[in-house]
Backbone bond lengths (Angstrom), bond angles and torsions (degrees), N, CA, C in turn:
res aa  C-N    CA-C-N  psi(-1)  N-CA   C-N-CA  omega(-1)  CA-C   N-CA-C  phi
1 X - - - 1.474 - - 1.517 107.95 -
2 X 1.350 116.00 135.18 1.487 122.12 -179.75 1.538 106.00 -61.85
3 X 1.360 112.28 144.57 1.370 118.92 175.86 1.515 111.11 -103.76
4 X 1.383 115.08 -178.42 1.495 118.71 176.82 1.534 113.38 -51.80
5 X 1.283 113.28 140.50 1.542 115.77 -177.00 1.483 106.62 -121.54
6 X 1.306 116.09 147.16 1.444 126.63 177.84 1.452 114.21 -156.72
7 X 1.358 116.86 142.17 1.460 120.24 -175.59 1.597 107.37 -151.94
8 X 1.333 117.13 119.76 1.374 117.59 172.51 1.559 112.51 -86.73
9 X 1.358 113.92 128.93 1.455 117.73 -172.60 1.510 112.29 -98.57
10 X 1.292 117.62 -174.33 1.489 119.07 -172.37 1.613 111.75 -83.20
11 X 1.239 117.73 9.76 1.520 122.83 164.35 1.454 110.27 -96.34
12 X 1.298 117.30 -2.46 1.529 122.15 177.47 1.581 103.14 86.80
13 X 1.302 123.14 6.67 1.445 118.72 -177.14 1.573 113.20 -99.46
14 X 1.250 115.24 142.16 1.468 121.07 -175.51 1.548 110.26 -95.42
15 X 1.325 112.46 117.75 1.496 116.50 177.76 1.523 106.75 -92.34
16 X 1.327 121.66 139.77 1.422 122.96 -175.93 1.558 108.56 -139.94
17 X 1.391 113.18 154.39 1.431 118.75 173.89 1.445 107.74 -154.85
18 X 1.341 121.11 156.05 1.472 121.36 -178.01 1.467 113.10 -67.44
19 X 1.238 117.48 -18.96 1.539 124.18 175.77 1.562 108.01 -145.73
20 X 1.363 110.21 169.49 1.381 117.70 176.20 1.578 111.16 -59.40
21 X 1.409 117.26 128.84 1.480 116.41 173.36 1.490 108.55 -65.96
22 X 1.472 114.24 150.34 1.410 121.27 175.32 1.455 113.62 -123.26
23 X 1.244 118.80 -17.96 1.582 122.62 -171.91 1.586 101.48 -117.97
24 X 1.331 113.36 101.70 1.457 118.82 -178.03 1.518 111.45 -104.16
25 X 1.281 115.23 133.39 1.536 122.63 172.16 1.550 104.31 -111.48
26 X 1.341 115.46 128.65 1.458 115.61 -167.13 1.617 106.70 -143.77
27 X 1.333 111.18 154.28 1.406 120.91 174.01 1.581 106.65 -63.39
28 X 1.285 118.48 147.31 1.461 123.20 -167.10 1.518 106.61 -55.27
29 X 1.353 119.60 -45.09 1.458 122.00 -176.08 1.449 110.12 -64.67
30 X 1.291 116.25 -46.18 1.524 121.50 178.97 1.647 111.37 -65.06
31 X 1.337 113.12 -34.04 1.483 119.79 179.36 1.447 111.04 -64.12
32 X 1.398 118.69 -36.80 1.498 125.05 -178.78 1.554 107.83 -64.88
33 X 1.327 111.56 -45.47 1.537 116.75 -175.07 1.589 109.08 -69.61
34 X 1.282 114.98 -44.22 1.448 115.53 -178.83 1.535 112.06 -63.52
35 X 1.376 118.52 -38.65 1.360 120.24 176.29 1.580 114.43 -62.72
36 X 1.353 113.84 -34.07 1.460 123.44 179.38 1.532 108.56 -72.70
37 X 1.308 121.13 -25.67 1.420 126.20 176.34 1.562 110.98 -90.92
38 X 1.280 119.41 8.29 1.434 120.14 178.81 1.474 119.35 89.32
39 X 1.333 118.05 14.12 1.447 121.50 177.66 1.544 112.11 -110.68
40 X 1.263 121.84 113.42 1.503 120.69 177.35 1.570 106.46 -71.94
41 X 1.356 112.53 157.20 1.458 117.47 179.37 1.468 103.42 -121.21
42 X 1.398 119.12 151.72 1.448 121.59 178.49 1.523 114.30 -100.50
43 X 1.259 115.18 -5.12 1.494 119.31 178.84 1.494 110.09 -171.09
44 X 1.447 114.71 149.00 1.466 118.06 -176.43 1.612 104.59 -131.46
45 X 1.272 113.81 155.89 1.484 120.49 170.67 1.445 111.95 -137.40
46 X 1.341 114.44 168.45 1.521 116.46 -168.35 1.510 106.47 -119.26
47 X 1.354 114.42 -174.98 1.456 124.49 178.76 1.511 110.93 -89.90
48 X 1.228 120.56 173.98 1.564 123.96 178.74 1.507 105.82 -57.66
49 X 1.396 126.71 -24.52 1.366 125.45 178.25 1.554 117.08 -72.83
50 X 1.240 112.21 -12.89 1.450 122.73 -168.71 1.514 119.86 -101.08
51 X 1.404 114.00 24.28 1.491 116.86 -170.49 1.498 112.25 -66.26
52 X 1.424 120.85 -23.03 1.435 119.44 174.88 1.514 116.70 -87.67
53 X 1.350 115.62 14.94 1.433 124.16 -172.94 1.426 115.24 110.22
54 X 1.271 118.85 167.95 1.465 122.23 -175.92 1.560 114.27 -62.83
55 X 1.212 115.12 123.78 1.555 119.89 179.46 1.591 103.87 -56.36
56 X 1.284 112.65 135.97 1.483 119.69 176.24 1.521 113.24 -61.42
57 X 1.356 119.62 -29.81 1.510 123.68 175.37 1.515 106.99 -60.42
58 X 1.460 116.97 -46.43 1.407 120.46 -176.52 1.526 111.44 -72.27
59 X 1.333 111.19 -36.08 1.571 112.27 -175.17 1.483 111.95 -78.45
60 X 1.292 122.07 -7.83 1.383 122.29 -172.41 1.561 112.81 -60.82
61 X 1.316 116.45 -31.10 1.473 121.18 -174.61 1.580 109.05 -82.98
62 X 1.329 119.51 -13.82 1.464 117.67 -179.69 1.428 113.70 -70.06
63 X 1.402 115.31 130.24 1.480 119.95 179.07 1.519 110.02 -81.55
64 X 1.321 121.12 -19.81 1.485 126.51 -175.04 1.573 105.59 -121.39
65 X 1.227 116.30 96.67 1.537 119.21 -179.19 1.480 113.50 -80.51
66 X 1.422 116.67 -7.87 1.480 116.84 -179.37 1.440 116.52 -92.73
67 X 1.410 116.19 9.39 1.464 118.71 -178.61 1.616 108.56 -68.64
68 X 1.292 118.93 134.71 1.475 121.94 179.24 1.554 111.16 -53.86
69 X 1.225 114.38 140.35 1.457 124.77 175.08 1.485 112.19 -99.13
70 X 1.305 119.99 120.27 1.482 126.70 -169.04 1.463 113.94 -100.62
71 X 1.305 120.03 4.25 1.502 121.75 -178.49 1.452 112.85 111.55
72 X 1.458 110.17 -175.27 1.369 113.66 -174.90 1.526 110.82 -143.20
73 X 1.272 121.62 147.36 1.407 121.58 174.77 1.616 114.56 51.99
74 X 1.326 114.83 -131.24 1.435 120.92 -178.36 1.499 110.61 -61.08
75 X 1.401 116.63 -22.41 1.429 120.61 -174.31 1.489 110.47 -73.64
76 X 1.328 121.75 -15.49 1.490 124.91 179.45 1.401 107.90 -61.39
77 X 1.370 117.53 127.85 1.433 122.62 -176.38 1.528 110.87 -113.96
78 X 1.364 118.85 122.32 1.428 118.80 -175.60 1.631 109.54 -57.33
79 X 1.378 115.71 -34.73 1.413 115.85 -175.76 1.495 111.15 -71.45
80 X 1.352 120.20 -31.67 1.456 121.70 171.56 1.542 112.61 -66.05
81 X 1.293 114.32 -37.71 1.527 115.03 173.65 1.596 109.22 -60.37
82 X 1.273 113.68 -48.65 1.512 115.42 178.27 1.420 118.54 -58.67
83 X 1.305 112.88 -38.06 1.449 122.38 -179.58 1.528 110.71 -66.85
84 X 1.409 117.32 -25.01 1.471 118.85 -178.45 1.492 112.25 -78.23
85 X 1.394 114.04 -3.37 1.444 117.42 -177.85 1.503 117.11 80.93
86 X 1.337 115.74 8.81 1.429 120.90 -177.84 1.528 113.01 -57.92
87 X 1.335 114.88 137.99 1.431 120.85 169.04 1.588 115.94 -121.83
88 X 1.359 108.43 12.32 1.522 114.50 172.89 1.601 106.81 -156.14
89 X 1.285 116.28 136.84 1.478 119.66 -176.21 1.574 101.34 -121.31
90 X 1.262 122.21 127.58 1.394 125.66 -177.36 1.615 109.77 -133.39
91 X 1.348 110.37 128.04 1.491 119.10 -175.41 1.576 101.60 -133.45
92 X 1.316 113.30 -171.79 1.482 120.88 173.21 1.547 103.33 -118.77
93 X 1.382 109.26 167.84 1.475 114.49 177.44 1.548 105.93 -138.60
94 X 1.354 114.35 132.59 1.478 119.08 175.85 1.462 115.81 -92.55
95 X 1.309 116.24 -24.14 1.417 123.37 -172.16 1.579 111.99 -111.27
96 X 1.334 114.21 -0.71 1.479 117.82 179.07 1.608 110.51 73.68
97 X 1.333 117.05 16.53 1.370 121.64 178.43 1.495 116.15 -136.24
98 X 1.311 119.31 -45.92 1.477 122.58 -172.20 1.495 107.74 -109.56
99 X 1.431 112.01 153.12 1.442 118.52 171.02 1.529 108.28 -77.98
100 X 1.368 115.60 125.26 1.425 115.90 177.19 1.486 113.41 -67.68
101 X 1.320 114.36 143.96 1.485 122.62 170.89 1.565 112.29 77.35
102 X 1.289 116.54 6.17 1.459 117.06 -179.36 1.494 108.61 -122.43
103 X 1.383 117.21 131.97 1.426 121.33 175.66 1.517 111.06 -58.19
104 X 1.361 120.87 135.30 1.533 123.43 -177.08 1.449 112.60 -51.55
105 X 1.344 119.46 -42.64 1.418 121.19 -177.82 1.509 112.15 -66.38
106 X 1.355 111.75 -37.88 1.598 114.65 176.24 1.472 107.17 -68.89
107 X 1.336 117.47 -45.52 1.485 118.38 -179.06 1.534 111.82 -51.70
108 X 1.407 112.66 -43.45 1.464 117.87 -178.86 1.563 112.48 -66.57
109 X 1.342 119.34 -39.35 1.388 125.66 173.06 1.534 112.68 -56.23
110 X 1.316 113.66 -46.63 1.436 118.99 -177.87 1.532 114.75 -65.40
111 X 1.389 110.19 -46.03 1.461 119.45 -179.97 1.559 112.58 -56.69
112 X 1.348 116.01 -32.88 1.460 126.08 -175.64 1.568 104.31 -73.04
113 X 1.343 119.29 -22.26 1.437 116.57 -171.59 1.467 115.55 -116.60
114 X 1.352 118.59 -21.92 1.426 119.26 176.37 1.513 109.16 -153.78
115 X 1.419 119.84 157.31 1.372 122.08 -175.37 1.544 111.79 -62.54
116 X 1.323 115.47 138.35 1.385 118.95 -177.71 1.610 107.65 -125.25
117 X 1.321 118.56 138.08 1.466 120.05 -178.95 1.524 107.90 -133.06
118 X 1.438 114.91 138.06 1.378 120.44 179.04 1.566 105.32 -121.39
119 X 1.330 116.66 135.22 1.383 123.67 178.47 1.516 110.55 -101.98
120 X 1.291 122.03 125.27 1.436 120.49 -177.25 1.603 112.78 -67.95
121 X 1.311 114.51 133.64 1.448 118.70 -178.02 1.435 110.04 -143.23
122 X 1.333 120.00 28.49 1.477 124.84 -178.50 1.501 112.09 -107.97
123 X 1.295 112.88 -149.78 1.475 120.89 -175.93 1.532 114.36 -60.87
124 X 1.299 113.24 133.13 1.467 116.37 -179.08 1.488 115.23 94.86
125 X 1.392 122.59 -7.24 1.349 127.49 -172.76 1.580 106.81 -104.10
126 X 1.342 118.63 149.23 1.478 118.94 -179.52 1.521 98.00 -123.84
127 X 1.375 112.37 155.13 1.480 120.64 173.45 1.534 113.00 -47.68
128 X 1.189 114.60 -42.77 1.539 120.58 -176.52 1.567 106.35 -64.90
129 X 1.244 119.22 -48.99 1.571 122.13 178.26 1.515 112.30 -60.78
130 X 1.404 115.84 -41.36 1.477 121.00 -174.69 1.542 105.35 -68.20
131 X 1.401 114.37 -41.96 1.490 116.07 -177.36 1.597 107.59 -61.98
132 X 1.262 116.08 -42.82 1.519 116.76 179.54 1.460 114.14 -62.71
133 X 1.406 116.69 -31.29 1.460 117.49 178.43 1.563 109.37 -71.12
134 X 1.311 114.22 -41.69 1.517 111.83 173.23 1.564 114.91 -67.62
135 X 1.289 118.42 -25.95 1.441 119.00 172.11 1.525 110.35 -68.81
136 X 1.265 117.69 -40.64 1.453 118.87 173.48 1.552 113.10 -55.82
137 X 1.396 113.88 -48.79 1.436 113.96 176.42 1.531 114.15 -63.06
138 X 1.273 117.09 -35.33 1.485 119.25 -178.73 1.584 109.66 -65.01
139 X 1.359 112.71 -41.56 1.448 115.21 -179.66 1.525 112.92 -68.44
140 X 1.294 117.38 -35.12 1.488 120.93 174.89 1.472 110.78 -63.37
141 X 1.335 117.85 -24.82 1.479 119.73 176.10 1.482 120.36 -92.77
142 X 1.470 107.79 4.07 1.424 115.76 175.87 1.500 117.44 96.27
143 X 1.328 118.10 7.60 1.437 120.74 173.29 1.472 113.92 -86.52
144 X 1.365 116.18 158.10 1.409 121.59 174.80 1.585 105.86 -112.79
145 X 1.194 121.58 90.90 1.399 127.75 -178.40 1.566 109.71 -50.56
146 X 1.355 120.17 125.62 1.473 123.26 178.33 1.460 109.64 -73.08
147 X 1.338 117.71 153.53 1.499 121.99 172.69 1.542 107.77 -59.02
148 X 1.358 114.85 136.74 1.448 125.31 179.24 1.507 112.64 -63.69
149 X 1.334 122.05 92.62 1.426 122.79 -175.07 1.507 112.33 -64.74
150 X 1.307 112.09 125.60 1.449 124.75 176.84 1.497 120.40 75.01
151 X 1.316 118.03 -1.60 1.369 130.15 -176.56 1.581 111.04 -61.34
152 X 1.393 113.29 -53.24 1.435 115.58 -178.29 1.544 114.36 -64.24
153 X 1.335 112.54 -38.95 1.504 115.48 177.22 1.476 114.63 -62.04
154 X 1.405 115.81 -40.81 1.476 118.19 -175.04 1.546 106.90 -71.54
155 X 1.360 116.72 -38.06 1.391 118.00 177.88 1.546 113.81 -61.77
156 X 1.349 111.47 -44.39 1.450 116.73 177.00 1.580 117.22 -59.97
157 X 1.409 108.70 -32.72 1.473 115.53 173.42 1.450 115.68 -63.54
158 X 1.365 109.23 -43.58 1.501 116.10 -177.63 1.569 109.18 -69.98
159 X 1.291 114.34 -38.83 1.507 116.01 177.46 1.514 110.40 -59.69
160 X 1.380 116.62 -44.18 1.347 118.05 -177.34 1.560 113.97 -69.46
161 X 1.370 117.93 -32.78 1.362 117.04 179.00 1.560 110.92 -76.07
162 X 1.296 114.25 -33.22 1.514 116.56 174.45 1.591 111.37 -64.26
163 X 1.265 115.27 -36.99 1.582 119.54 177.58 1.552 107.39 -65.28
164 X 1.320 122.45 -31.36 1.442 124.23 -178.72 1.543 109.85 -79.76
165 X 1.314 116.74 -18.95 1.541 123.04 -172.54 1.525 109.75 -128.62
166 X 1.306 121.17 64.77 1.449 122.73 -172.63 1.493 110.61 -67.34
167 X 1.387 119.31 -19.77 1.493 122.21 -175.74 1.467 108.77 -90.62
168 X 1.340 125.55 -12.05 1.456 121.86 -176.85 1.511 112.23 -72.24
169 X 1.339 112.72 129.98 1.415 120.61 -176.89 1.584 108.40 -113.75
170 X 1.371 111.17 144.04 1.464 116.80 -178.67 1.593 109.39 -123.98
171 X 1.321 111.29 136.17 1.528 117.76 176.95 1.564 105.15 -125.23
172 X 1.261 115.05 134.79 1.430 122.19 174.46 1.569 108.54 -109.78
173 X 1.231 117.33 140.64 1.482 120.28 -171.49 1.520 111.13 -153.46
174 X 1.343 117.41 160.50 1.371 124.86 173.33 1.530 113.02 -129.47
175 X 1.255 117.55 107.34 1.475 123.31 -177.30 1.593 111.43 -58.23
176 X 1.304 118.86 133.83 1.417 120.64 -179.81 1.565 112.71 -131.19
177 X 1.385 113.89 42.71 1.468 120.82 178.47 1.499 110.59 109.04
178 X 1.310 113.93 -173.26 1.483 123.05 -173.57 1.601 112.30 -68.37
179 X 1.324 115.40 -27.31 1.422 117.80 -171.24 1.517 113.07 -112.92
180 X 1.337 120.20 -12.98 1.447 123.25 -172.17 1.494 114.71 -130.73
181 X 1.335 118.02 143.02 1.433 121.11 174.51 1.539 104.83 -140.01
182 X 1.384 113.30 147.34 1.520 117.39 171.56 1.486 108.08 -101.36
183 X 1.266 119.55 119.64 1.427 123.30 173.88 1.489 112.89 -95.89
184 X 1.397 113.32 125.91 1.541 115.03 -170.95 1.532 108.66 -75.46
185 X 1.367 112.33 142.84 1.397 117.92 164.03 1.527 111.63 -79.85
186 X 1.340 112.89 129.73 1.515 118.28 -169.25 1.512 110.06 -62.77
187 X 1.335 118.79 -35.03 1.458 121.69 -178.35 1.467 112.47 -80.98
188 X 1.336 119.30 -5.15 1.516 117.84 -175.34 1.468 111.85 -94.36
189 X 1.320 118.10 -7.18 1.537 120.82 -175.45 1.513 110.49 -124.53
190 X 1.314 119.50 123.82 1.493 118.30 -174.35 1.475 115.47 -57.76
191 X 1.313 118.49 -31.17 1.549 116.55 177.08 1.518 113.09 -74.84
192 X 1.365 120.29 -30.98 1.489 121.99 178.27 1.532 105.51 -74.04
193 X 1.334 117.28 -40.09 1.496 119.89 177.04 1.553 108.75 -57.61
194 X 1.273 117.54 -44.12 1.493 121.24 -178.26 1.566 107.92 -62.87
195 X 1.340 115.59 -40.04 1.512 112.77 178.71 1.510 110.46 -62.54
196 X 1.337 116.51 -40.18 1.460 118.65 175.68 1.522 113.66 -55.76
197 X 1.294 115.44 -46.86 1.466 125.73 -177.06 1.556 107.56 -62.51
198 X 1.382 119.33 -30.45 1.420 123.18 -178.82 1.525 112.47 -89.84
199 X 1.401 114.90 3.98 1.469 119.70 175.19 1.478 121.79 105.87
200 X 1.280 118.07 -5.01 1.401 119.94 179.46 1.558 111.21 -80.13
201 X 1.424 115.32 150.79 1.395 115.26 -175.19 1.595 107.75 -105.31
202 X 1.364 111.03 129.51 1.565 114.65 177.75 1.442 110.88 -76.79
203 X 1.330 124.08 144.07 1.348 130.90 168.45 1.527 110.38 -100.44
204 X 1.275 118.59 78.99 1.383 124.01 -175.56 1.535 110.30 -83.19
205 X 1.348 111.92 167.23 1.497 119.80 173.79 1.469 110.34 -117.45
206 X 1.298 122.14 145.67 1.464 122.73 174.98 1.525 108.90 -74.82
207 X 1.289 119.59 157.01 1.419 124.46 -175.05 1.469 116.97 138.93
208 X 1.365 116.41 164.31 1.419 118.61 -176.43 1.513 110.86 -89.15
209 X 1.357 118.00 164.48 1.439 122.01 -174.60 1.552 110.49 132.45
210 X 1.339 116.45 149.26 1.369 118.53 178.82 1.561 113.66 -82.27
211 X 1.432 111.88 -69.36 1.427 116.23 179.17 1.537 114.87 -88.88
212 X 1.351 113.88 -23.86 1.416 122.37 -173.47 1.501 115.64 -130.16
213 X 1.313 121.48 148.37 1.457 121.94 161.60 1.420 103.24 -103.91
214 X 1.391 114.16 118.03 1.495 122.08 178.61 1.556 109.97 -92.86
215 X 1.289 111.66 125.28 1.523 114.29 -172.65 1.574 104.57 -152.84
216 X 1.397 114.58 -170.36 1.393 125.38 -178.93 1.571 107.79 -100.68
217 X 1.316 116.21 156.84 1.421 117.75 -174.01 1.560 113.42 -63.85
218 X 1.310 118.34 -31.27 1.467 119.92 175.27 1.522 112.83 -60.56
219 X 1.300 113.82 -43.31 1.537 115.45 178.95 1.526 111.36 -67.48
220 X 1.371 113.61 -41.48 1.441 119.33 -179.66 1.559 113.64 -56.87
221 X 1.358 108.49 -36.04 1.463 110.29 -178.00 1.495 113.82 -67.33
222 X 1.311 115.49 -15.09 1.470 119.57 176.41 1.548 112.92 -63.42
223 X 1.371 115.05 -20.55 1.522 117.63 -179.75 1.551 110.81 -64.34
224 X 1.294 116.50 -26.20 1.506 125.61 179.26 1.523 110.95 46.20
225 X 1.334 117.54 59.18 1.503 120.39 -177.71 1.518 109.10 -80.94
226 X 1.352 111.43 157.22 1.456 120.30 179.77 1.517 108.96 -92.58
227 X 1.408 113.36 -29.40 1.531 119.57 178.69 1.557 103.94 -135.09
228 X 1.408 109.49 132.20 1.440 120.52 -177.46 1.562 105.47 -110.55
229 X 1.274 115.25 126.25 1.526 120.39 167.72 1.526 106.32 -101.16
230 X 1.358 113.83 115.44 1.461 118.24 -172.26 1.578 108.16 -110.08
231 X 1.344 114.86 124.76 1.504 120.65 179.99 1.474 109.07 -50.50
232 X 1.443 117.74 121.63 1.382 118.21 178.94 1.516 113.82 -103.23
233 X 1.393 114.18 4.10 1.543 119.16 -176.61 1.514 107.18 -64.30
234 X 1.299 116.81 162.40 1.439 125.72 -178.05 1.428 114.77 -62.92
235 X 1.356 120.75 -23.58 1.455 123.85 -175.98 1.460 111.52 -88.34
236 X 1.353 118.82 -6.46 1.507 122.85 178.99 1.505 105.02 -93.79
237 X 1.436 109.42 149.19 1.589 113.17 177.32 1.442 108.46 -72.19
238 X 1.395 115.17 132.74 1.429 120.79 -179.14 1.467 112.51 -62.32
239 X 1.337 119.06 144.37 1.432 119.78 -179.30 1.558 114.66 -64.81
240 X 1.311 114.59 -29.77 1.469 121.10 175.27 1.603 107.63 -56.65
241 X 1.224 119.12 -31.29 1.517 118.75 -176.91 1.590 108.11 -78.13
242 X 1.346 114.68 -9.01 1.535 114.87 -179.78 1.546 117.52 -107.84
243 X 1.327 109.96 17.60 1.492 117.34 -178.34 1.605 112.37 -54.58
244 X 1.290 110.51 -37.10 1.487 112.58 -172.37 1.581 109.04 -101.65
245 X 1.360 117.03 7.29 1.410 124.01 178.45 1.531 111.13 -76.77
246 X 1.365 117.05 115.26 1.437 123.46 -170.10 1.661 105.88 -61.56
247 X 1.412 113.55 -46.82 1.441 117.38 -177.30 1.440 113.33 -62.08
248 X 1.326 121.25 -45.33 1.420 121.90 178.98 1.583 110.53 -68.02
249 X 1.299 118.47 -36.50 1.403 118.08 177.00 1.516 111.43 -61.17
250 X 1.347 115.68 -43.06 1.493 118.36 179.58 1.556 110.61 -65.26
251 X 1.283 111.82 -39.83 1.533 117.26 -179.56 1.545 112.74 -62.62
252 X 1.327 114.97 -46.64 1.417 123.01 -177.67 1.487 117.26 -80.80
253 X 1.388 116.84 -12.93 1.440 119.06 -176.58 1.522 109.86 -61.90
254 X 1.363 116.10 124.59 1.362 120.96 -178.71 1.499 118.80 77.52
255 X 1.283 122.40 -8.94 1.360 128.69 -179.36 1.546 112.66 -88.43
256 X 1.277 118.75 158.65 1.451 125.43 170.33 1.504 108.61 -91.12
257 X 1.242 116.61 121.29 1.459 118.64 -177.80 1.554 108.59 -106.61
258 X 1.311 115.97 130.76 1.438 124.58 -177.93 1.495 112.08 -130.49
259 X 1.415 114.70 137.28 1.545 113.80 176.85 1.539 112.20 -65.63
260 X 1.319 117.78 148.06 1.447 121.21 -172.85 1.593 104.41 -138.51
261 X 1.313 110.67 137.38 1.456 122.84 169.24 1.454 109.35 -105.96
262 X 1.351 124.37 101.41 1.466 121.94 179.58 1.458 116.53 -63.41
263 X 1.381 118.71 -12.45 1.408 122.25 176.86 1.471 108.31 -109.09
264 X 1.286 116.86 40.26 1.452 122.59 178.24 1.587 113.66 -50.47
265 X 1.285 123.93 120.14 1.416 122.12 179.79 1.646 106.83 -77.03
266 X 1.323 109.92 148.81 1.474 113.04 -174.05 1.654 103.58 -88.84
267 X 1.269 119.69 50.21 1.470 121.68 167.25 1.551 110.80 -76.51
268 X 1.300 119.82 156.17 1.368 118.67 -177.59 1.531 109.58 -66.08
269 X 1.280 120.69 -37.08 1.434 122.96 -177.56 1.588 112.35 -68.98
270 X 1.307 115.93 -44.82 1.460 121.41 177.02 1.550 112.67 -62.30
271 X 1.414 115.00 -47.53 1.389 117.27 178.48 1.562 114.71 -63.71
272 X 1.344 114.17 -44.94 1.412 118.26 172.84 1.505 119.02 -55.45
273 X 1.225 110.18 -45.81 1.547 117.44 174.83 1.488 110.80 -59.46
274 X 1.302 117.42 -44.77 1.503 122.16 -176.78 1.466 109.20 -63.08
275 X 1.333 117.75 -50.39 1.491 121.43 -175.23 1.518 109.29 -67.00
276 X 1.376 117.28 -40.41 1.476 120.65 -176.28 1.547 107.18 -66.14
277 X 1.365 119.39 -45.07 1.413 118.70 177.66 1.378 117.32 -60.91
278 X 1.345 119.60 -36.95 1.471 123.29 178.94 1.568 108.63 -69.23
279 X 1.427 116.26 -44.15 1.347 119.65 176.82 1.507 116.16 -54.02
280 X 1.365 113.26 -42.70 1.553 116.99 177.79 1.564 111.50 -66.62
281 X 1.395 114.27 -36.59 1.418 115.15 179.74 1.470 114.24 -71.65
282 X 1.352 118.15 -37.90 1.416 120.99 174.46 1.518 111.97 -64.46
283 X 1.296 116.62 -50.18 1.415 121.34 179.24 1.561 112.89 -55.58
284 X 1.373 115.25 -38.76 1.489 116.52 179.15 1.524 111.58 -65.66
285 X 1.325 114.61 -37.51 1.547 116.41 -179.74 1.473 109.59 -65.77
286 X 1.314 116.96 -37.87 1.460 124.87 177.40 1.572 109.39 -58.58
287 X 1.295 111.65 -50.96 1.548 121.12 -179.61 1.521 111.33 -58.52
288 X 1.449 113.71 -38.44 1.436 117.50 -172.95 1.518 109.36 -77.55
């Protein structure tokens, strides 16, 4: 028989239940990781950007595509979560305080009725540390997380490629139309922090902002990156729409451009693919 369950999340709050939760409703990014760690979820929800349904870029890492979708952002209804039979609600937190993608009033309603957990995925976190936090949650729920297949080898390959190319600089960005671009702060995103830990150099821009420096394309071009990670989510402006944009053309001229999911889940497959792709791109620039 399951015993009393407790887990302290990355807001410093302890979620408790008289027995281990079995029916998990999770943010799409969290759901992908929990599935990878051997925990099925019974419902998923999206961010305010996902009102038309889960973005295919975000859904790519889900192993079970038939999980019911319960809405996004302010559309998430506490009654619908209750009706799903959920006994645990899992999201992410960027600021160490709030559940991302959930209206504060709804979050309060849910917290009053069932345990809620937020995994930190903002500034200062790396993919490796975030994955371990999910593994701790999975173990507390009775799962035995499998060894991350291929992850160590892909990380080693990127570390080796970065060591051979110390001058290669990487910029991650999210296009926001003809006049505006959001340039990611390398320390604010777990995947970009992991790249830095593995030896790649970020090509950041000075400026205000938490996760992004919002600027114009001409200013962004001053970063002069060798590799560009371009936001491929549905809420970002497609690169095809920027073919005639002088600022984008200048920025991308001579650079290697790769698609990027800023909400990359720390599944073994997603992380391995991300590291391997970067390793190949960096090695190709060295060879060239």
